N, C-alpha and C positions, 0 to 999 in steps of 0.2 A: 502493500502500498505505498502511496507518495505520500513525502512525509506534507504535503495540500491538503486531500484528503485528511488525511487524520491530524489539522490543523477543525477543519472546516467541521468533522466530527463529536471536537472538544466543545463545550462552550464558551461562549467569548466572556472575557471580559471587556466591557466600552464603559474607556472616561473619555467623555465629554466634554468637550473648551469649545466653549461658543461662547461670546456674545453682543453683543448689540449693541447700532447706535441707532437712539430712538429722533436723534434732531438732526439727522436728514432720514429717516424714511431705512438709511440700508440694516437689515438684520444680515448674519455673518456669520457659520457655525466650521467648525474641524471637528477634526475625531480624534483620537490614540486610541489602536489597536492592540493590546497586552494579550497578552498567554494568562488562562483561567489559575494557571498553579504555582506556574514563576512572576508571575507575574511583565517578565520583563515584553518591550516592544518590536513586536514583530515585521520584520520587515520583508517587503516586496505582494505586501499584499494583496490581488487585487479587489477592486470597490467598485461600489456605483453610488451614490450620492443622491438622492432625491428633496432639492428644494421649495419652502413651499408655491412658489410661481409659475411652478416647471419646469425650470432647469435644473435636464440632469450637467450633470460632470463623473465623469468614467475616469480611473488611473491605478496607480500602485503604491501603497503605503509608503513611504522613506523611510528611512535605518532609525531614524526612532516612534518609527512607527506611527508617524505622522498622516495626518490625508492633507488631501487641498483643499484648499476655505471657503465652504460653501453661501453665497450670499445672494441675496434676495428681495426686495422691494414691499413686499408683503411678509407679515408677517407669520407664525405656522410650526413645521417642525418639519425641522430635516431629516429626510432620511438614511439612511445607511445600510444598503446590503453589500455583507461579499458573491462577490463574484465565477465566473470560472475565470481561466486568462484569454481565454479565447475566447468570453462576451467583449475584451480591448480595445 
């Protein structure tokens, strides 16, 4: 079983790091993906973020497990989904 499949089988812990700038009407969020047992950041994990205004961002986490920052002019939930590398 590949490392990626093992990681997907484990339950991830997500530490959501986000902020909002209501004075300019811009909302933003990013995520750090960490291993649930070791609490270490996971690099190279493919993901998709859907912002409240429907914008879709796809990428891979950096060496610190961090995703790209997603922005929206509408308030609401930013939805993070882990995806297969082939969907990038």
